[in-house]
ROKOL-770845 format. One record per residue: x, y, z of N, C-alpha, C, O in turn; residue in three letters. Coordinates in steps of 0.001 Angstrom, whole numbers, padded with zeros to 6 digits, always signed. Example, Ala and Ser with C-alpha at 12.3 -4.5 7.8 and 13.67 -1.06 7.14 Angstrom:
residues 2
+013190-005690+007800+012300-004500+007800+013200-003300+007800+014236-003319+008465ALA+012850-002250+007080+013670-001060+007140+012900+000030+007870+013409+001138+008039SER
***
This chain:
residues 260
+052629-152352-062442+051343-152829-061927+050297-151746-062066+050528-150607-061659UNK+049181-152070-062617+048043-151164-062637+047670-150818-061206+047546-151705-060360UNK+047490-149517-060929+047249-149070-059552+045997-149685-058954+045887-149815-057735UNK+045055-150062-059804+043787-150595-059301+043710-152117-059379+042683-152702-059034UNK+044790-152766-059830+044723-154208-060055+044454-154975-058761+043677-155930-058753UNK+045094-154559-057672+044905-155265-056404+043472-155125-055903+042955-156026-055242UNK+042826-153997-056216+041437-153802-055809+040536-154799-056529+039628-155367-055922UNK+040782-155014-057815+039999-155981-058594+040208-157395-058064+039268-158188-058008UNK+041438-157705-057677+041732-159032-057137+040980-159254-055823+040386-160313-055618UNK+041006-158269-054944+040292-158389-053672+038790-158525-053896+038118-159284-053197UNK+038263-157783-054879+036829-157867-055169+036456-159261-055660+035414-159798-055285UNK+037314-159850-056504+037041-161195-057024+037100-162233-055901+036282-163153-055860UNK+038061-162086-054999+038163-163027-053877+036987-162874-052920+036499-163862-052371UNK+036539-161659-052721+035375-161441-051866+034138-162100-052470+033321-162681-051756UNK+034009-162003-053788+032876-162624-054464+032898-164136-054264+031849-164767-054132UNK+034103-164715-054244+034262-166153-054022+034260-166514-052532+034335-167689-052171UNK+034174-165499-051677+034188-165700-050220+035466-166392-049763+035437-167283-048914UNK+036595-165964-050342+037876-166597-050024+038737-165656-049184+039037-164549-049629UNK+039143-166067-047981+040001-165224-047140+041353-164998-047802+041822-165826-048583UNK+041973-163869-047482+043282-163558-048051+044013-162607-047123+043444-162090-046161UNK+045290-162383-047430+046091-161382-046730+046628-160413-047777+047190-160825-048792UNK+046448-159124-047516+046972-158077-048392+048322-157629-047842+048414-157193-046695UNK+049370-157737-048660+050720-157337-048275+051041-155998-048936+050778-155812-050124UNK+051600-155079-048180+051966-153765-048707+053361-153393-048226+053657-153503-047036UNK+054208-152960-049132+055520-152438-048750+055306-151050-048156+054931-150116-048865UNK+055548-150919-046846+055303-149653-046150+056478-148702-046242+056299-147491-046373UNK+057687-149255-046172+058868-148403-046122+060023-149140-046769+060058-150370-046793UNK+060969-148375-047294+062152-148995-047887+063331-148044-047737+063204-146827-047873UNK+064493-148652-047447+065740-147905-047324+066814-148625-048130+066951-149847-048059UNK+067555-147863-048879+068592-148461-049696+068016-149171-050903+066943-148824-051396UNK+068741-150163-051366+068328-150893-052562+067330-151991-052190+067644-152889-051409UNK+066119-151906-052763+065071-152889-052478+064411-153294-053792+064430-152523-054751UNK+063822-154504-053852+063233-154981-055114+061970-154247-055541+061682-154173-056735UNK+061206-153702-054593+059975-152998-054929+059846-151742-054072+060275-151721-052918UNK+059256-150705-054641+059120-149433-053953+057982-149447-052944+057147-150351-052941UNK+057964-148433-052089+056884-148228-051130+055540-148197-051859+055398-147564-052906UNK+054556-148896-051281+053219-148943-051884+052968-150172-052724+051823-150443-053086UNK+054015-150931-053049+053820-152162-053818+052982-153144-053016+053111-153235-051795UNK+052122-153878-053714+051182-154762-053016+051195-156163-053600+051602-156397-054737UNK+050731-157080-052765+050608-158487-053147+049436-159059-052373+049172-158634-051248UNK+048730-160013-052956+047595-160663-052300+047885-162156-052210+048269-162786-053196UNK+047697-162716-051009+048010-164134-050772+046783-164833-050211+046169-164356-049256UNK+046424-165976-050814+045386-166847-050288+046046-168135-049798+047272-168252-049810UNK+045243-169086-049373+045817-170331-048856+046538-171131-049924+047400-171949-049601UNK+046204-170914-051194+046856-171710-052243+047242-170908-053488+047665-171487-054488UNK+047100-169582-053434+047477-168760-054582+048121-167464-054098+047975-167068-052941UNK+048840-166813-055021+049357-165475-054749+049202-164637-056010+049281-165146-057128UNK+048983-163352-055808+048740-162427-056912+049646-161211-056762+049872-160729-055652UNK+050160-160720-057878+051080-159580-057906+052394-159970-057231+052630-161152-056985UNK+053251-158993-056929+054560-159321-056366+055100-158152-055553+054802-156991-055833UNK+055895-158476-054545+056624-157448-053801+058128-157629-054007+058933-157124-053224UNK+058499-158348-055060+059914-158412-055420+060493-159780-055662+061622-159897-056139UNK+059746-160823-055344+060250-162162-055593+061328-162574-054597+061550-161910-053584UNK+061985-163673-054907+063088-164154-054097+062676-164606-052713+061509-164906-052460UNK+063667-164649-051809+063413-165142-050456+062508-164200-049670+061756-164654-048808UNK+062563-162915-049946+061670-161965-049271+060217-162352-049530+059421-162478-048599UNK+059891-162535-050778+058510-162869-051123+058136-164260-050594+057022-164462-050110UNK+059053-165202-050686+058801-166554-050177+058459-166513-048684+057497-167143-048245UNK+059251-165770-047912+059012-165672-046469+057699-164950-046172+056974-165325-045251UNK+057399-163921-046951+056157-163171-046730+054924-164021-047054+053915-163946-046352UNK+055005-164811-048095+053892-165705-048429+053681-166718-047309+052545-166994-046925UNK+054773-167272-046784+054668-168236-045684+054037-167594-044452+053207-168211-043785UNK+054426-166366-044152+053850-165650-043004+052360-165413-043210+051562-165613-042295UNK+051987-164986-044415+050577-164715-044710+049740-165980-044589+048633-165940-044051UNK+050247-167084-045074+049477-168333-045029+049361-168862-043602+048358-169487-043256UNK+050356-168624-042784+050253-169009-041377+049175-168161-040689+048425-168663-039852UNK+049106-166884-041045+048050-166020-040494+046672-166538-040877+045754-166535-040057UNK+046525-166979-042112+045245-167528-042563+044929-168825-041832+043784-169073-041455UNK+045934-169637-041638+045727-170946-041009+045211-170805-039577+044322-171542-039150UNK+045784-169842-038839+045386-169669-037434+044307-168600-037276+043924-168249-036160UNK+043823-168086-038411+042789-167046-038426+043205-165821-037615+042427-165272-036834UNK+044450-165413-037824+044957-164190-037214+044218-163005-037831+044245-162823-039048UNK+043566-162207-037007+042663-161180-037546+043220-159763-037492+042619-158848-038056UNK+044371-159559-036818+044906-158211-036666+046070-157965-037636+046896-158853-037851UNK+046135-156756-038222+047280-156429-039092+048585-156445-038300+048592-156235-037087UNK+049670-156693-038990+050982-156622-038350+052025-156222-039375+051807-156370-040578UNK+053172-155709-038901+054270-155332-039789+055499-156161-039450+055693-156576-038307UNK+056321-156393-040458+057597-157075-040251+058670-156338-041034+058418-155814-042119UNK+059871-156306-040468+061008-155643-041094+061967-156692-041641+062212-157713-040998UNK+062505-156438-042822+063393-157406-043475+064673-156702-043926+064629-155691-044626UNK+065816-157259-043507+067117-156806-044008+067444-157650-045232+067584-158869-045132UNK+067563-157019-046354+067716-157757-047611+069184-158044-047888+069740-157606-048895UNK+069793-158780-046984+071191-159155-047126+071353-160640-047300+070410-161350-047649UNK+072562-161105-047052+072885-162519-047296+072048-163453-046440+071715-164555-046876UNK+071695-163025-045205+070948-163907-044310+069582-164257-044891+069081-165361-044679UNK+068982-163323-045620+067684-163573-046237+067827-164115-047654+066837-164423-048318UNK+069076-164228-048108+069288-164739-049452+069026-163694-050523+068772-164040-051677UNK+069085-162410-050152+068865-161326-051108+070180-160563-051266+070968-160471-050324UNK+070408-160029-052440+071644-159297-052677+071423-157793-052735+072356-157041-053017UNK+070181-157338-052468+069874-155913-052587+070626-155091-051554+071190-154044-051871UNK+070630-155578-050295+071340-154876-049256+070533-153828-048531+071031-153235-047574UNK+069312-153576-048944+068496-152563-048301+067644-153136-047177+067824-154277-046753UNK+066708-152309-046706+065785-152703-045646+064374-152354-046085+064132-151268-046613UNK+063448-153272-045868+062058-153006-046250+061123-153425-045114+061417-154344-044349UNK+059995-152728-045027+058966-153038-044026+057691-153417-044758+057242-152705-045656UNK+057104-154558-044362+055908-155067-045037+054752-155116-044049+054885-155607-042928UNK+053620-154595-044495+052386-154651-043717+051569-155848-044179+051365-156037-045378UNK+051093-156670-043220+050233-157819-043498+048835-157509-042970+048652-157323-041767UNK+047848-157453-043864+046469-157164-043478+045574-158357-043806+045221-158558-044968UNK+045203-159150-042801+044305-160288-043070+042890-159805-043354+042348-158974-042624UNK+042307-160325-044405+040930-160003-044776+040141-161298-044670+039997-162044-045639UNK+039634-161546-043466+038999-162819-043148+037497-162643-043087+036972-162110-042110UNK+036814-163079-044104+035358-163109-044036+034932-164316-043210+035481-165410-043347UNK+033952-164094-042358+033390-165235-041644+032600-166075-042642+031622-165601-043220UNK+033016-167300-042842+032430-168141-043877+031999-169484-043310+032644-170500-043568UNK+030929-169502-042550+030482-170777-042004+030083-171764-043095+029563-171382-044143UNK+030335-173035-042826+029856-174104-043696+028528-174592-043129+028474-175106-042012UNK+027469-174430-043895+026122-174744-043416+025519-175828-044293+025456-175685-045514UNK+025075-176912-043670+024394-177970-044413+022929-177972-043999+022595-178054-042818UNK+022069-177880-045005+020622-177897-044786+020090-179222-045307+020177-179510-046501UNK+019541-180022-044410+018939-181295-044794+017443-181081-045011+016707-180742-044083UNK+017012-181284-046249+015600-181131-046569+015375-180060-047616+015808-178918-047458UNK+014687-180442-048696+014419-179505-049787+012921-179280-049957+012434-179073-051069UNK+012196-179323-048835+010779-178985-048871+010595-177474-048908+011544-176736-049175UNK+009371-177009-048640+009073-175584-048752+009921-174746-047791+010422-173688-048170UNK+010083-175217-046548+010881-174455-045584+012362-174505-045964+013057-173492-045884UNK+012841-175667-046372+014230-175784-046800+014543-174871-047969+015591-174227-048003UNK+013623-174819-048932+013829-173942-050087+013883-172481-049657+014744-171730-050118UNK+012970-172072-048778+012957-170682-048316+014231-170348-047542+014794-169264-047696UNK+014686-171298-046701+015891-171055-045909+017131-170965-046791+017947-170060-046615UNK+017284-171882-047730+018458-171876-048601+018499-170600-049440+019571-170041-049668UNK+017349-170144-049894+017315-168884-050651+017822-167720-049809+018519-166844-050320UNK+017480-167703-048530+017975-166651-047640+019466-166796-047362+020222-165832-047476UNK+019881-168000-046998+021277-168221-046638+022220-167969-047808+023372-167587-047601UNK+021747-168176-049029+022601-168005-050206+023024-166559-050405+023970-166291-051145UNK+022337-165619-049755+022702-164205-049873+023752-163806-048844+024218-162667-048860UNK+024134-164715-047952+025100-164436-046894+026473-164993-047264+026572-165860-048133UNK+027548-164500-046607+028892-165025-046865+029091-166384-046199+029811-166506-045208UNK+028442-167401-046761+028478-168760-046213+028676-169763-047343+028399-169468-048505UNK+029153-170940-046992+029184-172072-047919+027981-172948-047592+027898-173503-046496UNK+027057-173077-048527+025801-173779-048286+025794-175117-049013+026085-175186-050207UNK+025459-176181-048283+025301-177520-048843+023842-177924-048622+023367-177945-047486UNK+023143-178239-049691+021711-178522-049621+021515-179996-049930+021833-180451-051029UNK+020995-180738-048973+020983-182198-049059+019555-182738-049061+018742-182395-048203UNK+019272-183588-050041+017992-184304-050098+018167-185440-051097+018871-185294-052096UNK+017526-186567-050822+017629-187700-051751+016712-187571-052950+016813-188365-053885UNK+015812-186581-052950+014819-186413-054018+015298-185360-055018+015168-184160-054773UNK+015844-185807-056128+016430-184876-057105+015405-183899-057655+015752-182771-058008UNK+014140-184321-057733+013114-183449-058306+012823-182231-057438+012185-181285-057900UNK+013279-182239-056191+013035-181100-055297+013934-179910-055597+013636-178786-055195UNK+015027-180155-056301+015994-179081-056571+015676-178392-057899+016508-178361-058806UNK+014486-177849-058002+014097-177221-059266+014558-175771-059360+014562-175195-060448UNK+014941-175187-058253+015432-173803-058260+016547-173693-057231+016293-173630-056029UNK+017788-173669-057716+018947-173667-056822+019650-172318-056928+020094-171943-058013UNK+019759-171579-055823+020445-170280-055859+021916-170427-056242+022529-171468-056007UNK+022460-169391-056821+023867-169371-057200+024752-169575-055977+024526-168977-054925UNK+025757-170422-056128+026720-170645-055057+026358-171747-054096+027165-172095-053234UNK+025157-172315-054216+024729-173392-053326+025151-174738-053911+024944-174992-055098UNK+025740-175597-053084+026147-176930-053527+025023-177925-053241+024655-178142-052086UNK+024487-178519-054288+023424-179512-054142+024049-180889-053907+024950-181303-054636UNK+023567-181584-052894+024066-182918-052556+022879-183879-052591+022209-184087-051579UNK+022630-184453-053746+021513-185385-053902+022044-186788-053613+022534-187480-054506UNK+021937-187188-052359+022524-188442-051904+021432-189448-051559+020415-189094-050964UNK+021652-190700-051937+020712-191754-051569+020607-191869-050046+019532-192130-049505UNK+021740-191672-049364+021765-191623-047908+022261-190242-047491+023470-190022-047423UNK+021353-189306-047210+021766-187941-046863+022734-187859-045693+023513-186910-045601UNK+022696-188848-044791+023587-188818-043627+025061-188877-044019+025921-188524-043212UNK+025369-189313-045230+026754-189364-045684+027395-187979-045669+028603-187850-045472UNK+026580-186944-045878+027125-185592-045937+027732-185156-044608+028628-184312-044585UNK+027255-185718-043510+027761-185340-042186+029258-185618-042084+030013-184805-041552UNK+029677-186761-042593+031089-187115-042541+031958-186291-043465+033182-186305-043329UNK+031355-185566-044410+032119-184770-045372+032304-183325-044939+033067-182585-045560UNK+031616-182916-043884+031663-181519-043462+032896-181238-042604+033351-182118-041873UNK+033450-180007-042684+034587-179659-041822+034148-179441-040383+032959-179256-040123UNK+035089-179459-039445+034735-179165-038048+034094-177788-037918+034338-176895-038730UNK+033273-177632-036891+032588-176369-036593+031587-175962-037672+031315-174777-037863UNK+031047-176946-038368+030000-176667-039354+028670-176406-038649+028517-176632-037449UNK+027721-175925-039440+026367-175656-038970+025436-176681-039625+025482-176882-040839UNK+024600-177322-038822+023694-178347-039330+022249-177922-039066+021892-177550-037949UNK+021435-177984-040106+020014-177677-039987+019237-178872-040531+019347-179200-041712UNK+018452-179522-039674+017710-180726-040052+016239-180368-040196+015591-179980-039224UNK+015712-180498-041414+014302-180197-041669+013804-181024-042853+013320-180474-043842UNK+013926-182339-042747+013499-183209-043835+011992-183468-043740+011314-183007-042822UNK+011495-184223-044725+010067-184529-044800+009696-185787-044015+008544-186221-044048UNK+010670-186375-043307+010467-187703-042735+011053-187750-041325+012267-187617-041167UNK+010227-187936-040300+010705-187927-038922+011771-188989-038647+012760-188678-037983UNK+011619-190226-039126+012697-191204-038913+014025-190749-039517+015089-191008-038953UNK+013960-190066-040675+015184-189528-041276+015773-188447-040380+016987-188397-040182UNK+014920-187582-039837+015400-186550-038915+016127-187169-037723+017193-186705-037320UNK+015532-188224-037168+016125-188873-035998+017481-189482-036338+018430-189360-035564UNK+017573-190130-037486+018847-190723-037917+019918-189651-038072+021056-189837-037642UNK+019552-188522-038691+020500-187433-038885+020938-186851-037542+022119-186579-037327UNK+019966-186662-036640+020291-186126-035320+021303-187007-034603+022261-186509-034012UNK+021086-188312-034655+022000-189229-033982+023415-189101-034530+024375-189063-033761UNK+023553-189034-035855+024891-188990-036449+025567-187644-036213+026782-187592-036024UNK+024800-186558-036221+025375-185241-035933+025849-185184-034485+026945-184700-034204UNK+025021-185680-033569+025397-185695-032158+026624-186575-031912+027480-186225-031098UNK+026717-187701-032600+027872-188583-032419+029143-187911-032935+030216-188072-032353UNK+029021-187167-034019+030199-186443-034510+030613-185387-033491+031782-185322-033109UNK+029689-184577-033058+029896-183724-031891+030681-182440-032074+030721-181628-031149UNK+031316-182211-033237+032181-181034-033383+031503-179899-034150+032171-179130-034842UNK+030190-179795-034030+029447-178757-034748+029505-177437-033973+029685-177408-032756UNK+029347-176358-034722+029210-175045-034086+027746-174743-033792+027421-174041-032834UNK+026871-175286-034631+025435-175070-034458+024705-176288-035004+025068-176827-036049UNK+023666-176717-034281+022864-177856-034723+021412-177565-034373+021055-177477-033198UNK+020579-177417-035392+019166-177126-035182+018268-178150-035846+018559-178636-036939UNK+017180-178471-035178+016189-179429-035672+014832-178751-035720+014382-178201-034715UNK+014172-178781-036872+012850-178188-036965+011844-179072-036228+011932-180299-036264UNK+010896-178431-035566+009875-179207-034876+009399-178527-033607+009924-177494-033193UNK+008393-179132-033004+007771-178608-031790+008500-179118-030555+009408-179944-030655UNK+008094-178619-029385+008640-179121-028132+008270-180596-027926+009031-181359-027331UNK+007103-180980-028421+006696-182383-028324+007633-183272-029128+008020-184349-028675UNK+007999-182813-030332+008942-183573-031149+010286-183678-030439+010913-184737-030435UNK+010721-182579-029843+011984-182616-029118+011938-183644-028001+012891-184404-027826UNK+010853-183684-027243+010731-184633-026139+010797-186072-026635+011445-186917-026017UNK+010122-186350-027758+010158-187709-028317+011571-188073-028757+012044-189181-028506UNK+012240-187129-029416+013590-187388-029903+014566-187554-028733+015425-188435-028756UNK+014429-186709-027720+015324-186822-026571+015184-188185-025895+016179-188792-025499UNK+013957-188657-025768+013720-189963-025138+014455-191065-025915+015112-191924-025327UNK+014328-191018-027241+014968-192058-028056+016489-191903-028070+017213-192899-028041UNK+016977-190664-028114+018416-190437-028166+019085-190751-026827+020222-191222-026796UNK+018391-190493-025738+018925-190894-024431+019067-192411-024366+020002-192933-023759UNK+018126-193110-024999+018204-194563-025050+019377-195064-025868+019781-196220-025740UNK+019934-194187-026722+021110-194546-027522+022403-194102-026853+023480-194223-027436UNK+022297-193587-025624+023492-193284-024845+023916-191833-024794+024975-191523-024250UNK+023111-190929-025350+023503-189525-025338+023159-188884-023995+022084-189113-023441UNK+024085-188078-023484+023888-187425-022198+022948-186234-022350+022739-185719-023449UNK+022388-185810-021219+021551-184619-021212+022353-183398-021651+021826-182528-022345UNK+023613-183326-021256+024459-182197-021632+024624-182131-023154+024556-181048-023735UNK+024838-183263-023792+024985-183279-025249+023664-182915-025928+023662-182155-026897UNK+022554-183438-025441+021255-183148-026045+020880-181679-025911+020146-181147-026744UNK+021373-181026-024875+021088-179601-024689+021736-178735-025762+021364-177571-025913UNK+022702-179275-026514+023326-178500-027592+022484-178524-028869+022797-177814-029824UNK+021446-179310-028897+020543-179392-030058+019440-178337-029918+018707-178320-028930UNK+019334-177459-030923+018296-176430-030907+017000-176995-031486+016948-177360-032660UNK+015979-177065-030677+014652-177517-031118+013650-177126-030041+013783-177581-028905UNK+012653-176304-030348+012347-175714-031652+013489-174828-032149+014267-174281-031367UNK+013560-174707-033448+014638-173997-034097+014214-172560-034399+013031-172286-034603UNK+015185-171645-034426+014910-170268-034828+014767-169298-033676+014565-169704-032531UNK+014873-168012-033982+014719-166970-032974+013287-166990-032443+012345-166919-033232UNK+013102-167083-031141+011751-167215-030582+010868-166002-030806+009643-166127-030824UNK+011467-164825-030978+010670-163609-031158+010129-163462-032579+009261-162627-032832UNK+010642-164275-033505+010133-164239-034884+009030-165273-034993+009297-166473-035062UNK+007807-164812-035008+006656-165710-034994+006207-166021-036424+006634-165376-037381UNK+005334-167025-036544+004736-167339-037830+005016-168761-038249+006018-169356-037852UNK+004116-169306-039059+004214-170687-039508+004469-170804-041009+004665-171908-041518UNK+004468-169681-041719+004735-169742-043152+006199-170105-043392+007053-169764-042574UNK+006510-170794-044501+007908-171162-044774+008863-169976-044711+009954-170082-044151UNK+008452-168844-045288+009337-167672-045276+009561-167164-043855+010664-166729-043524UNK+008532-167212-043012+008663-166747-041633+009577-167662-040827+010405-167192-040046UNK+009424-168964-041017+010303-169919-040329+011741-169730-040808+012676-169755-040009UNK+011913-169537-042128+013255-169365-042692+013937-168127-042116+015129-168164-041809UNK+013194-167036-041968+013764-165814-041397+014214-166063-039952+015286-165612-039547UNK+013391-166781-039177+013738-167073-037782+015003-167924-037692+015872-167665-036860UNK+015102-168932-038545+016271-169822-038523+017515-169086-039010+018575-169183-038392UNK+017390-168352-040114+018537-167601-040633+019029-166587-039613+020235-166398-039452UNK+018093-165929-038918+018487-164973-037888+019268-165623-036764+020238-165053-036263UNK+018848-166820-036364+019555-167536-035304+020956-167930-035761+021912-167825-034992UNK+021082-168380-036998+022392-168758-037529+023308-167542-037606+024480-167623-037237UNK+022780-166414-038081+023580-165188-038155+024058-164770-036772+025205-164356-036608UNK+023180-164878-035775+023562-164529-034409+024705-165406-033920+025618-164922-033251UNK+024661-166703-034252+025714-167620-033805+027041-167301-034475+028065-167230-033794UNK+027054-167106-035797+028360-166887-036418+028870-165476-036165+030078-165245-036232UNK+027985-164526-035874+028442-163179-035498+029134-163217-034137+030158-162560-033953UNK+028595-163970-033185+029225-164126-031885+030589-164795-032016+031548-164407-031350UNK+030664-165796-032873+031905-166512-033082+032949-165593-033694+034119-165640-033313UNK+032533-164749-034646+033463-163819-035291+033976-162794-034302+035151-162429-034333UNK+033083-162315-033406+033497-161336-032411+034509-161941-031448+035428-161263-030985UNK+034328-163232-031150+035261-163911-030234+036647-164039-030818+037640-164063-030091UNK+036710-164124-032166+038002-164239-032833+038768-162924-032762+039883-162831-033273UNK
***
């Protein structure tokens, strides 16, 4: 194995914003398939390099993927006796270090490709996030940042049902009735980590009145951010609004990452 190969693999996965676990053989006694320092990288559906194959590697891959599944964030070591019980004939003992490399990768859907939406998506695209940009007007997507998924849907609300749990929703379309429809469906889904609606306090009051009439509780409506964005970031220009909203989103996912 090229000594730097694992570094290149980690760099490529980081570029793709894909979590992984780095496995390293820390210690070995007796006959073992790979020497101390051997490394392997495991993602949820791929593995790179090897620490010896066989049942040892199979068990280590399973352990790494379970760590990814539960978002285990702390390194840990495991000891393996490479005898008949593990299905190995080496007879030695090896210790493997598991280091989860979990980038916080929120899934963020931005509804609206107007001037503010464009400014916000350009900012968010520079962060370790999965961005979905939704608008029914295909002509609005004239400049799409790298890594952003464009969702040009006749009914933008369809995207809500396609998002994973704990997604981030930002509603800033060109049409108030569309905003209201999106708000209702996001609130009904209810499993968001963040939900923001662009607009004034007056707009919020109008929307709350209508949404209460559709059966939403005050407690549920309080989870909707409107006005949207960090209050200390002032200004009405698209770039200024985008900075305020992006800052609020960063604050939310940073808190969530710290809690993990």
